[in-house]
N, C-alpha and C positions, 0 to 999 in steps of 0.2 A: 474458540474465539475467532472472530472474523478479522483478518487484517486487510485493510483497504489501501489501494494505491494512493500515494500522496500527490499525484499529478492531476492538474486540472485538465479535463478532457476538452478537446476542441469541439465546437458545435458541429453537429452532423448535418450533412446535406439531406434534403428531402428525398424520399425514395418513391419510385413508381409503385403502382399497385402490384404488378408482377404476378397476377393470378392466372395468367395464360398457361395452360398445360404444355404448350409447345416450348416454353422456356425451361421445362424441367428435364434434366438429363439423367438417364439411368446409369448408375455405376456398373461397370462391366464385371468387376470381380465381386463375388459373394463374400460376406464377412467371414464365412467358415474357412476360407483359404488364407486368411490374414492373421491367424493366431500367432502371437509373437514367439520367437524362439528364445531370446534372452530373458532370464528371470530378473526381477528387480533386485537391487543390491540388498543384502541382508543388513539389518540394523547392527550397530556397534555392539560387540559382546558386552553383556551386563557387567562383567568383572572389570571392564575398562572404563566404565562411566565415571564422570567427575562430579556426580551429584547424588544426593540422597532424596528420597521421597518422604515428605513429612505430611502431617494432617492436623488440621485444627477445626474447631467449630465454625470459626469465622471465614477462614480461607479455603476450607476443604483440603484437598490434596494439592501440594505444591512442591517445587524443587528448591533445594539449597545446595551450595557448593560443598563437597566433602573434602576438598583440598584447594590450594591456590590455583586459580585459573587465569591464564594470560589473555590479554586482548587479542582477538582473532582466533583463539582456540575453539575448536569444534566442541560443542556441548551435546547436541543431539543431531544425528543424521539418520534418517529413516525413510523408507518408501511410503507412499500413501496407502491408506486402507481403501479409500474410495475417492473418486473424482467425478465431478459432474457440473452441469450448468449452474450459474449463479441465479438467485432469485431476481426476477425482473429483467432478465436479459432479453435481447431481441431474438431474431431468428439466427441461430448459430449452428455450426457444424457439430454433430454429436461426437466426432472423433477428436478434433483439435480445438474446438470452442471458438474458432474465428467467426466473426460476423459474416453472414451470407448476403449476397445480392438477391433480393426478392424477385428481380426480373429474370434471373437465369440460375435456377436451382438445380443442383445435382441430387439424386436420391440413391439410397442404398438399394442394391438389387434384392437383398434379402427381405428387408422390412419396409422399404420405401420411405424411410424417414430421411430428413435433410442431411447431406454431407457436403464437404467442400469440393471433393474430387474423388476419382477412382484411386488415387494414390495417397489419400489422407494417411498420415502416420499413425492416427488413432484407430484405424480399422483393426478389429479383433483383439484389442488390448483392454485389459480391465480398467485402465485409466482413461479409456476413450469409449468407443462403441464396441463392447464385448460381444462375443458369440452368444452368450446367454441372454444379454439384453436384446440382441437382434432376434433371437428365437421368440422372446416374450412379445416384442413389438410387432412381429409378423401378424399377430392377430388383432393389432390395433393400428391399421394403416391411417396415416394422417390425411385430412381433407384439405388439399391445397387451394380449394376455392374459398376457404375460411382461414386466411392467414392469421388474423388476430386471435382466433381460438387456438390455432396451432401454437402461437407464441405463448399463450397462457398455459398451454399444456406442458411447457418446458418446466414449470414450477414443480411438477410431479416427478420429473425424471431423476433428479438426484435422490429423493426418498426411495424411488423404485430401485435404483442401483444399490442402495444400502440394503434394502429388504431382500433383494436377490442373492445377497451374500449368505443368507441363511443356509441355502443349499449349494450355492456355487463355491463358497469358501468359508466354512464354519469358523475357522481360526480368526479370520478378519471380522466376521460377525460377532464373535465373542469379545474382541477388542473394542469394537464399536459399541457394543451393549454395555460396556463398563463405564461409558461416558455419561455425564450428568445431562438431564433433559429439562429439569426445572418445570415439570408438568403442572404442579400446583400453582406456582407463580405465574406461569403463562396462561393457565386457565382463568386465574383471578383477574388478569389484566383486562380481559374483555375485548381486545382487538386482535391479537395474534391468533388465538385459538379459532375464532370464526373464519378468519382468512384461510388458515390451513384446512379447515373443514371444507370450505368451498373449493379451494384450488387444488387440494391434494386428495383428501379423503373422498369427496364426491367424484373427483376425476377417476380415482381407482375403481369406484363402484361402476361408473360409466364404462370403464374398460373391462369390467367383470374380472378384476384381480382379487384373489381370495386372501385378504389380509384383514386382521381385526382393526377396528377404528382406533383403539387406544394404542396399538402397536405403531400405526402410521403416525399418530400425533407424537409419540415418543421419539421416533426417528426424526421428525421435523424439529423437535426440540433439541435433540443432539446436534443437528446441523446448525441451528441458530446459535447455540451456545459455544460450540467447539470448532466449527469449520474455519479454515484459512482461505481467503481469496488468493488464488494462485495464477501464475501466467503473466505474460506481458505481450507486447506487440499486438494488441487488439484482442487478446483472448479473454473470455468471460467465464471463468471456472472457479470452483471452490473444492476444497479437499479436506479429508479427515486424516489425522496422523495418530499413531498409537501412543506416543509419549509427549509430543510437542504441546498437546492441549493442556498438559499439567503445569506449564509455566504460569506463574502468577502475573497479574497485571500491575503495572506501575506507570505513571505518566512521565517518568524519566527512566526509560527502559535500560536494562543493563546488557541487552543482547540485540542482535540484528539477525534477520533470517532471509534466505533465498530458496527458491524452488527451481529445479532443473527440469523444464518441461520436455526436453529432448532426450532425457535418459530414461531407461526402463524403470517403471515404478514411480516416476515423477517424484524423486526424493526431495525432502525438505532438509535444509541444513541450518542449524541455529548456532551462531558463534557468539562468544563474549565480545562485547564492544568496549568494555572497561575491565580493569583488573577485579577479580573476585578473591576474597579471603575465604577460608573454610568457614562455613556457617552462614555466608551471605546469601540473601534471597536472589534467585535467578529469575529475571522478569522480562516481559515484553509489554508493549503498549497496545491495548485493545482499541484505542481511539487514535485519531490523527493528532500527532504531537503539535502541529502548527495550528491548533485551535485553543481558545481560551477555556478556563475552567467550567463556565456555564455550559458550553457546547460539548466539551468532553464528557462531563458528568451526565448530561442529558443523553448522549449517545450510549454511554455504558449502561445507564439505567434501562434504557429502552431495549437494547440488544443483548445485554448480558445479565440483566435482572439483579444488579447490586449497585449500591452507592459507593463510589470511589472516595476514599478518605486518605489518599496518599499524601506525602509531604507537599507536593506541588499543589494539589487541590486544596489542602488545608491552609496554605499560605496566601494571604491576600495579594502579595507581590509576585506570586508564582516563582519563588526562589530568586527574586531580584530581577526578573525579566520584565515585569510590568506588562505581561502579555494580554491582560484584560483591561488595562487602565484607560480611562477617558481623560480628556483635558477638562479642567475646571473652567467653566465659562466666566467665573468671577475673577480668578487669580491666575489662571493658566497652570495651576498645579495638577496633581494626579488624584483622580477620583477612583477609589477602590472599594470592593465589597467589605463591609464591616464583619461579615461572617460568611466566608465563601462556601461553607458546607450547608448553609441555610439560604437557599436561593430567594426567599421572600423577604430577607432582611435588607435594610437600606444600604446605599453606597455613600461614601463620604470622602471629601477632599482631605488629604493628609498633609498638605503643605501650607505654609504661611499662616497657620492658625485660623484658616478661613472657615472651616466647618461646613462648607457647602454640601448639600446632600441631594441624592437622587433616589427615588423610590424604585423598587425592583421592577414593577410594571413599566416604568418609563425607560429603564435600562434595556429591558427586553424589546420594547418597541423601537428604540433607537438602534439597537443591534440588528434587529430584523431589517430595518430600512437600509442600513449600511451594507448588510450581507446581500440583500436583494440587488442592490446597485452593483456591488462588487462582482456578483455572479453573472451580471449582464455583459461584463467586459469580454470581448473576444480574446481567446487564448493567445493570439499572436499580436495583440494590440499594445505596443510599447507606450504610445501616447495615452491610451486608455488607463493603463496602470499608473503612469506618472501623474495623469490628471486626477485620479482618485486620491493619490497620496497628497497632492497639493490642495485639493478641494477640502479634504477633511483634516488638514494639519492642525487645526485649532479645535478639533472635536475628539480625536483619538490620539493617544500617546504614540510617539514614533516607533515604539516597540510593541504596539498592540498587534495581536495576531493577524488582523486583516492587513496591517502594514507589512508584517513579515511575509504574509502570503503573496502580496503584490510584489515585494522585493524578491521573493523566491522566483516568481515568474520572470521578472525583469533580469535577474542574474543570468538566466539562460536564454532570454530573447536578445539582449544586447550582444551583438556579434554573430547572430545566426539567422536573422530575418531580413527581408528586403528593407533597404534604406538604413540598415544598421549592421551591415557585414563588418566583421572585426577589422579587416585591413583598410576599410574605408571610413571607419569612425574617427571623428576629430578628437583632439586631446580631451576636450570637456566631457564627451560621452565615454571615453575610455576611463577617465577618472571617476565618472559616475558609476560605472560598472564596478570599479575597485571599491568605492565607498559602499555600495550595496552589498557586495560580497563580504566585506569586513563587518558590516552591521549584522549580517546573517550569522557569521561565524561566532560572534559574541553570544547570540541567542542559542545557537546549536550546541555550543560548549556546555550549556546548562540543561537544555531540555532533551537533547539527544547526544550525550557526551560520548567521547571516545571514537571508536571505529564505526561510525554510523554512515549510512548511505548519503544522507544529507551533507555531512561534512566532506566526504570524498568528492562528491559532485561539485560542491562549492569551492573546494580547494582547486579543482581543475579549472573552473570558471574564473577564479581569481588570477591564475597564472597567465592567462591569455592577454588581458590588457596590460599587465605589467611587462610582459615580453615585447609587446608591440611598442610601448612607450620607450622601453630600453633600447630597442633596435633603432627607433627613430632618432633618439638622442645620440646614439653612437654614429649613425650616418651623418648627423649634423655636426659631429665633433663637439657636442654639448655636454659630454660626460667624461669625467676622469677615469683612468684605468682602475683606481681603487673603488670608486663608486660603482663602476660597471661590475667589478667582481662582487661587491656587496649585494647588488641587485640580483645578479645571477644566482648567488648562493641562496637568496630568499626564494627565488623561483624554483630552484632545484629542490629545496625543502618542501615546497607545496606539491610539486609534481611527484616526488618520491612517496609522500604520505598518501596522495590521491591514488597513485598506482597500487599501493599496498592495500588500501581499503577497498577500492573498486575491483581489485584482482580477485576478491572473494565472490564476485558476482558471476552468473553464467556468462560464458565467453561471448555469446551472440546477443546478449541483452544490450540495451543502450549504455548501461553502466559498464558492462564488460568491454564494450568497444571503446568507451572513454578511457578505461584502464590501459588498453593497448595504445591509444593515442598518447597518453601520458608517458608511457615507456618510450615511444618513438620520439617524443619531444625531448626527453632526457638525453637520448642519443645525439640529437641535433645540437643540444647545448654544449656537448663535449667538444664540438668543433671550435667553440669560442676559446678553449684553452690554448690554442695556437697563438691567440692574440694576447691573452692576459695571464697565461700560466694556469696551473691547476686550480680548479674552482673549489673542490671539496676533498 
């Protein structure tokens, strides 16, 4: 299953052609000299696992808790079987998956394929540009005068890495081969199979690689169905894991996961985000939780080849969040799907006995228009997001997923971008940030309950304006000692939980750095005890 980043990417600047060979630097060290010494961490011993593997005709294999599991407890921790470029990525380093500047490329001395530098941490590692991949690619040197074709060739690299495991690491190949490929479903779809035939199978033939067509298609299917998108800070990679793929899907997931790109083997860690009782399903979400039912089910059907019928998808109100609700143009009530698992059925207003209806095609058309406009907003445009919320306040419900997405962006922009730096924001804007964060928390408590990344980040964002307002009131002598203590206790509570949740993230990730900042903020708040006495 593919897990995608929840963050809206900034629009990228245009790039130069960069086809001049003078701009290509040759790496000094050959890949052969970069074989890693440390081995990837071994997976947790099977006797210590907190889950059982079950199987059913509908769900296939899946995991259930075999004992009570606490929030934050590790359920699965294991190194990757294979790591490689994402489908549709640009020109990236084969070792660390960072995007490359086309005007100044470095190339591997052994195979001449693009790398970021001679000191790339992915040199010689099976999670990056391995020695056996380098040996294979030596006979397939890239043509730097045809950069678009070179970019397209990246789609064949992850399947190649998987197939190379047959001889390079038979144990990993056996684990990979046990995964579902859904060949018949994919062949019947009529779109995915021909794309893989063109971009992967025919590319292999052009490269004169000796693999059977069916075998290549199967590996493509295994990747499409089971791969996780991994990495951060501009990395574009996907990976396969031996047990993590067994987790079932649910649109209100019971786990969260992180990958440690700097550790040997690029291990994935899956933790419980909520308490589990023995027998409870262990789940993650294959779609973006900040989307409505139509979009989530469409994504899951397209990429995972099944129809999601979870509790959230089956409920017109999406568990009381109204994340897909439109405003009724007749009575300002809530317009919801009458049968959310049947996308062609009508939508109807549920309030005031109004019975206003919308056809499924009109809903799809309106949603497309709104989404297109939303996606045109620059990632750092506070006024753009606020303008969108105001413009469509009478069209979509305040907790519609597009509103939640806009508020999610605003919660992180207020206080961090030009003209909206936290210490310069007036009281009205600080209160607006507080309001937005509280709105988000209400939704996150339902759609991503417990120790979720969304909750941890939003708690941190919420503490900042509260602290600024509290400090200003104290400096103006506009707050009593009791009220000051009450506010600081609230802030300490938010920071403590944020530090706990985000402390599970890789230390150098943006969330890991936020956890460190939360811990530092807690230490600073301790100095207030000299004024008001013990806070907690």
